[in-house]
C-alpha positions in Angstrom: -1.9 7.4 -94.3 -3.5 10.7 -95.3 -6.6 11.7 -93.3 -9.6 11.9 -95.6 -12.3 14.6 -95.4 -14.7 11.7 -94.6 -12.8 11.1 -91.3 -13.2 14.8 -90.3 -16.9 14.7 -91.1 -17.3 11.6 -88.8 -15.3 13.2 -86.1 -17.3 16.4 -86.3 -20.5 14.3 -86.0 -19.2 12.5 -83.0 -18.3 15.7 -81.2 -21.7 17.2 -82.1 -23.5 14.1 -80.7 -21.4 14.3 -77.5 -22.5 18.0 -77.1 -26.1 17.0 -77.7 -25.9 14.2 -75.2 -24.4 16.6 -72.6 -27.2 19.1 -73.2 -29.8 16.3 -72.9 -28.3 15.1 -69.6 -28.3 18.7 -68.3 -31.9 19.2 -69.2 -32.9 15.9 -67.5 -31.1 16.9 -64.4 -32.7 20.3 -64.3 -36.1 18.7 -64.7 -35.5 16.2 -61.9 -34.2 18.9 -59.7 -37.4 21.0 -60.2 -39.6 18.0 -59.4 -37.7 17.1 -56.2 -37.6 20.7 -55.0 -41.4 20.8 -55.4 -41.8 17.5 -53.5 -39.5 18.8 -50.8 -41.6 21.9 -50.3 -44.9 19.9 -50.2 -43.6 17.2 -47.9 -44.9 17.2 -44.3 -43.1 14.2 -42.8 -39.8 15.3 -41.3 -38.0 12.1 -42.4 -39.3 12.5 -46.0 -38.2 16.1 -46.0 -34.7 15.0 -45.0 -34.5 12.4 -47.7 -35.8 14.8 -50.3 -33.4 17.5 -49.2 -30.5 15.0 -49.6 -31.8 14.1 -53.1 -32.0 17.8 -54.0 -28.4 18.4 -52.8 -27.2 15.4 -54.8 -28.9 16.6 -58.0 -27.5 20.1 -57.6 -24.1 18.6 -57.3 -24.6 16.5 -60.4 -25.8 19.5 -62.3 -22.7 21.5 -61.3 -20.5 18.6 -62.5 -22.4 18.4 -65.8 -21.7 22.0 -66.4 -18.0 21.4 -66.4 
């Protein structure tokens, strides 16, 4: 079976969509990270600060993973 140009067009669209999805995910992670960093700075309760710090660390890790 000979590959058609239509198959290549669909493949290119899928790859483009995957790249767009990756960029969207990265943007959402950056946005969340900024919000939680701000909350961490503003928090006064030591327990809340600890939880928020853990969330920030996890989001930073997720962002590094998303970059790969």
